[in-house]
C-alpha positions as a Markdown table, in Angstrom:
| # | Residue | x | y | z |
|---|---|---|---|---|
| 1 | Unk | -37.6 | -11.1 | -27.6 |
| 2 | Unk | -39.2 | -14.4 | -26.8 |
| 3 | Unk | -42.5 | -14.6 | -24.9 |
| 4 | Unk | -43.0 | -17.4 | -22.4 |
| 5 | Unk | -46.7 | -18.3 | -21.9 |
| 6 | Unk | -47.9 | -17.5 | -18.4 |
| 7 | Unk | -50.2 | -19.9 | -16.5 |
| 8 | Unk | -53.1 | -17.5 | -16.9 |
| 9 | Unk | -52.7 | -17.3 | -20.7 |
| 10 | Unk | -52.4 | -21.0 | -20.9 |
| 11 | Unk | -55.6 | -21.4 | -18.8 |
| 12 | Unk | -57.4 | -18.9 | -21.0 |
| 13 | Unk | -56.5 | -20.8 | -24.1 |
| 14 | Unk | -57.6 | -24.1 | -22.6 |
| 15 | Unk | -61.0 | -22.7 | -21.5 |
| 16 | Unk | -61.3 | -21.0 | -25.0 |
| 17 | Unk | -60.8 | -24.4 | -26.7 |
| 18 | Unk | -63.4 | -26.0 | -24.4 |
| 19 | Unk | -65.9 | -23.2 | -25.1 |
| 20 | Unk | -65.5 | -23.8 | -28.8 |
| 21 | Unk | -65.9 | -27.6 | -28.4 |
| 22 | Unk | -69.0 | -27.1 | -26.2 |
| 23 | Unk | -70.6 | -24.7 | -28.7 |
| 24 | Unk | -69.9 | -27.2 | -31.5 |
| 25 | Unk | -71.3 | -30.1 | -29.6 |
| 26 | Unk | -74.4 | -28.0 | -28.6 |
| 27 | Unk | -75.0 | -27.1 | -32.2 |
| 28 | Unk | -74.6 | -30.8 | -33.2 |
| 29 | Unk | -77.1 | -31.7 | -30.4 |
| 30 | Unk | -79.6 | -29.2 | -31.8 |
| 31 | Unk | -79.3 | -30.4 | -35.3 |
| 32 | Unk | -79.5 | -34.1 | -34.3 |
| 33 | Unk | -82.5 | -33.4 | -32.2 |
| 34 | Unk | -84.2 | -31.5 | -35.0 |
| 35 | Unk | -83.6 | -34.3 | -37.4 |
| 36 | Unk | -85.4 | -36.7 | -35.1 |
| 37 | Unk | -89.1 | -37.2 | -35.1 |
| 38 | Unk | -90.9 | -34.3 | -33.5 |
| 39 | Unk | -91.8 | -35.0 | -29.9 |
| 40 | Unk | -89.9 | -38.3 | -29.7 |
| 41 | Unk | -86.7 | -36.4 | -30.6 |
| 42 | Unk | -87.2 | -33.9 | -27.8 |
| 43 | Unk | -88.0 | -36.7 | -25.3 |
| 44 | Unk | -84.9 | -38.7 | -26.2 |
| 45 | Unk | -82.7 | -35.6 | -26.1 |
| 46 | Unk | -83.9 | -34.9 | -22.5 |
| 47 | Unk | -83.2 | -38.5 | -21.5 |
| 48 | Unk | -79.7 | -38.2 | -22.9 |
| 49 | Unk | -79.1 | -34.9 | -21.1 |
| 50 | Unk | -80.1 | -36.5 | -17.8 |
| 51 | Unk | -78.4 | -39.8 | -18.1 |
| 52 | Unk | -74.8 | -38.9 | -17.3 |
| 53 | Unk | -75.9 | -37.5 | -13.9 |
| 54 | Unk | -75.7 | -40.9 | -12.3 |
| 55 | Unk | -73.0 | -40.8 | -9.6 |
| 56 | Unk | -70.6 | -43.2 | -11.4 |
| 57 | Unk | -70.8 | -41.3 | -14.7 |
| 58 | Unk | -70.8 | -37.9 | -13.0 |
| 59 | Unk | -67.7 | -38.6 | -10.9 |
| 60 | Unk | -65.8 | -40.2 | -13.8 |
| 61 | Unk | -66.5 | -37.3 | -16.2 |
| 62 | Unk | -65.5 | -34.6 | -13.8 |
| 63 | Unk | -62.3 | -36.6 | -12.9 |
| 64 | Unk | -61.3 | -36.7 | -16.6 |
| 65 | Unk | -61.3 | -32.9 | -16.7 |
| 66 | Unk | -59.3 | -32.5 | -13.5 |
| 67 | Unk | -56.8 | -35.2 | -14.6 |
| 68 | Unk | -56.3 | -33.6 | -18.0 |
| 69 | Unk | -55.3 | -30.3 | -16.5 |
| 70 | Unk | -53.1 | -32.0 | -13.8 |
| 71 | Unk | -51.3 | -34.7 | -15.9 |
| 72 | Unk | -51.2 | -33.5 | -19.5 |
| 73 | Unk | -49.0 | -30.7 | -21.0 |
| 74 | Unk | -50.7 | -27.3 | -20.7 |
| 75 | Unk | -51.5 | -27.0 | -24.4 |
| 76 | Unk | -52.9 | -30.5 | -24.6 |
| 77 | Unk | -55.4 | -30.6 | -21.7 |
| 78 | Unk | -58.2 | -30.8 | -24.3 |
| 79 | Unk | -57.0 | -34.3 | -25.3 |
| 80 | Unk | -58.4 | -36.0 | -22.3 |
| 81 | Unk | -62.0 | -34.9 | -22.8 |
| 82 | Unk | -61.7 | -35.3 | -26.6 |
| 83 | Unk | -60.5 | -38.9 | -26.2 |
| 84 | Unk | -63.3 | -39.7 | -23.7 |
| 85 | Unk | -66.0 | -38.2 | -26.0 |
| 86 | Unk | -64.8 | -40.0 | -29.1 |
| 87 | Unk | -64.6 | -43.4 | -27.3 |
| 88 | Unk | -67.9 | -42.7 | -25.6 |
| 89 | Unk | -69.8 | -42.1 | -28.8 |
| 90 | Unk | -68.3 | -45.1 | -30.7 |
| 91 | Unk | -69.0 | -47.5 | -27.8 |
| 92 | Unk | -72.5 | -46.1 | -27.4 |
| 93 | Unk | -73.2 | -47.1 | -31.0 |
| 94 | Unk | -72.0 | -50.6 | -30.2 |
| 95 | Unk | -74.0 | -50.7 | -27.0 |
| 96 | Unk | -77.1 | -49.6 | -28.8 |
| 97 | Unk | -76.7 | -52.5 | -31.2 |
| 98 | Unk | -77.0 | -54.9 | -28.3 |
| 99 | Unk | -73.4 | -55.8 | -27.6 |
| 100 | Unk | -72.1 | -55.5 | -24.1 |
| 101 | Unk | -69.6 | -57.0 | -21.7 |
| 102 | Unk | -70.1 | -59.0 | -18.5 |
| 103 | Unk | -70.3 | -57.1 | -15.2 |
| 104 | Unk | -70.5 | -53.8 | -17.0 |
| 105 | Unk | -71.8 | -51.8 | -14.1 |
| 106 | Unk | -69.1 | -53.2 | -11.8 |
| 107 | Unk | -66.5 | -52.2 | -14.3 |
| 108 | Unk | -68.0 | -48.7 | -14.5 |
| 109 | Unk | -67.8 | -48.3 | -10.7 |
| 110 | Unk | -64.2 | -49.4 | -10.8 |
| 111 | Unk | -63.4 | -46.9 | -13.5 |
| 112 | Unk | -64.1 | -44.2 | -10.9 |
| 113 | Unk | -61.5 | -45.8 | -8.7 |
| 114 | Unk | -59.2 | -45.9 | -11.7 |
| 115 | Unk | -59.5 | -42.2 | -12.2 |
| 116 | Unk | -58.9 | -41.6 | -8.5 |
| 117 | Unk | -55.6 | -43.6 | -8.9 |
| 118 | Unk | -54.7 | -41.6 | -12.0 |
| 119 | Unk | -55.2 | -38.3 | -10.0 |
| 120 | Unk | -53.0 | -39.6 | -7.2 |
| 121 | Unk | -50.2 | -40.4 | -9.7 |
| 122 | Unk | -50.6 | -37.0 | -11.3 |
| 123 | Unk | -50.3 | -35.4 | -7.9 |
| 124 | Unk | -47.1 | -37.1 | -7.1 |
| 125 | Unk | -45.5 | -38.7 | -10.2 |
| 126 | Unk | -43.6 | -41.9 | -9.7 |
| 127 | Unk | -40.0 | -42.4 | -10.7 |
| 128 | Unk | -41.4 | -43.2 | -14.2 |
| 129 | Unk | -44.3 | -40.9 | -14.7 |
| 130 | Unk | -47.4 | -42.2 | -16.6 |
| 131 | Unk | -46.8 | -41.7 | -20.3 |
| 132 | Unk | -49.4 | -39.4 | -21.9 |
| 133 | Unk | -50.5 | -42.1 | -24.5 |
| 134 | Unk | -51.0 | -44.7 | -21.7 |
| 135 | Unk | -53.1 | -42.3 | -19.7 |
| 136 | Unk | -55.2 | -41.4 | -22.7 |
| 137 | Unk | -55.6 | -45.1 | -23.4 |
| 138 | Unk | -57.0 | -45.7 | -19.9 |
| 139 | Unk | -59.4 | -42.8 | -20.5 |
| 140 | Unk | -60.5 | -44.4 | -23.7 |
| 141 | Unk | -61.1 | -47.8 | -22.1 |
| 142 | Unk | -63.1 | -46.2 | -19.2 |
| 143 | Unk | -65.1 | -44.1 | -21.7 |
| 144 | Unk | -65.9 | -47.2 | -23.7 |
| 145 | Unk | -67.4 | -48.8 | -20.6 |
| 146 | Unk | -69.6 | -45.8 | -20.0 |
| 147 | Unk | -70.5 | -45.6 | -23.6 |
| 148 | Unk | -71.7 | -49.2 | -23.7 |
| 149 | Unk | -73.9 | -48.5 | -20.7 |
| 150 | Unk | -75.4 | -45.4 | -22.4 |
| 151 | Unk | -76.0 | -47.3 | -25.6 |
| 152 | Unk | -77.6 | -50.2 | -23.9 |
| 153 | Unk | -80.2 | -47.8 | -22.3 |
| 154 | Unk | -81.2 | -46.1 | -25.5 |
| 155 | Unk | -84.9 | -45.2 | -25.2 |
| 156 | Unk | -87.4 | -46.4 | -27.7 |
| 157 | Unk | -87.8 | -42.8 | -28.9 |
| 158 | Unk | -84.5 | -43.1 | -30.8 |
| 159 | Unk | -80.7 | -43.0 | -30.5 |
| 160 | Unk | -79.9 | -39.7 | -32.3 |
| 161 | Unk | -81.4 | -37.2 | -29.9 |
| 162 | Unk | -80.5 | -39.4 | -26.9 |
| 163 | Unk | -76.8 | -39.5 | -28.0 |
| 164 | Unk | -76.8 | -35.7 | -28.6 |
| 165 | Unk | -78.0 | -35.2 | -25.1 |
| 166 | Unk | -75.5 | -37.4 | -23.2 |
| 167 | Unk | -72.6 | -36.1 | -25.4 |
| 168 | Unk | -73.5 | -32.5 | -24.6 |
| 169 | Unk | -73.8 | -33.2 | -20.8 |
| 170 | Unk | -70.6 | -35.1 | -20.9 |
| 171 | Unk | -68.8 | -32.3 | -22.6 |
| 172 | Unk | -70.1 | -29.8 | -20.0 |
| 173 | Unk | -69.0 | -32.1 | -17.1 |
| 174 | Unk | -65.6 | -32.3 | -18.6 |
| 175 | Unk | -65.4 | -28.6 | -18.9 |
| 176 | Unk | -66.4 | -28.3 | -15.3 |
| 177 | Unk | -63.6 | -30.7 | -14.3 |
| 178 | Unk | -61.1 | -28.7 | -16.3 |
| 179 | Unk | -62.2 | -25.5 | -14.7 |
| 180 | Unk | -61.9 | -27.2 | -11.3 |
| 181 | Unk | -58.4 | -28.4 | -12.1 |
| 182 | Unk | -57.4 | -24.9 | -13.3 |
| 183 | Unk | -58.8 | -23.4 | -10.1 |
| 184 | Unk | -57.0 | -25.9 | -8.0 |
| 185 | Unk | -53.7 | -25.0 | -9.6 |
| 186 | Unk | -54.3 | -21.3 | -9.5 |
| 187 | Unk | -55.8 | -20.7 | -6.0 |
| 188 | Unk | -54.1 | -23.4 | -4.0 |
| 189 | Unk | -50.7 | -23.1 | -5.6 |
| 190 | Unk | -48.2 | -25.3 | -3.6 |
| 191 | Unk | -51.1 | -26.9 | -1.6 |
| 192 | Unk | -52.6 | -28.2 | -4.8 |
| 193 | Unk | -50.5 | -31.4 | -4.7 |
| 194 | Unk | -51.9 | -32.8 | -1.4 |
| 195 | Unk | -55.4 | -31.6 | -2.3 |
| 196 | Unk | -55.2 | -33.4 | -5.7 |
| 197 | Unk | -53.9 | -36.6 | -4.0 |
| 198 | Unk | -56.7 | -36.4 | -1.4 |
| 199 | Unk | -59.2 | -35.9 | -4.2 |
| 200 | Unk | -57.9 | -39.0 | -6.0 |
| 201 | Unk | -58.1 | -41.0 | -2.8 |
| 202 | Unk | -61.7 | -39.9 | -2.3 |
| 203 | Unk | -62.6 | -40.9 | -5.8 |
| 204 | Unk | -60.9 | -44.3 | -5.2 |
| 205 | Unk | -63.1 | -44.9 | -2.1 |
| 206 | Unk | -66.2 | -43.6 | -3.9 |
| 207 | Unk | -65.6 | -46.1 | -6.7 |
| 208 | Unk | -65.2 | -49.0 | -4.3 |
| 209 | Unk | -68.4 | -47.9 | -2.4 |
| 210 | Unk | -70.3 | -47.8 | -5.7 |
| 211 | Unk | -68.9 | -51.3 | -6.5 |
| 212 | Unk | -70.0 | -52.6 | -3.2 |
| 213 | Unk | -73.6 | -51.5 | -3.8 |
| 214 | Unk | -74.0 | -53.5 | -7.0 |
């Protein structure tokens, strides 16, 4: 007799994968921090942990988690956060070397609006729904912008501990977004579609407001 996965079992597997990823990143953060110079490593780790809590970074990273649950196949919701984290780290290394792009902060603010639009499309797919690869590509591009900004603000105390900090915080914010998306689907059921669309619209406006303040 075949067994069809239930929404609750799918949610459990998704959360389990995120827990494993978060534990792995936490252990990596500890090892990277420990390998850095005593004192300086701790200071840079704390700076990295705090850096993603800026409103533009915070909103974007939570949105990635919600979008991943809403737009990706149930067993692939982890791909959104994983794509973001990989692109974030690679671009942060580039940013730490001194390379950047013009109007970076403006582009980061607009990335919040981009994620808002992606949530609106996920809430009510168009005649031709957004292909998974295209959506993940947009996530990678946005993550690269955020990574460049993180890398450019590397403290003098060192990159390793700082990177471990912002990667760990980013992973936890993604997990929070995924849990919010799962809760939205479970507790609101048929009302989740308009709520998701409204959330996307709110993110779009927030991104435009952040842009206007630069």
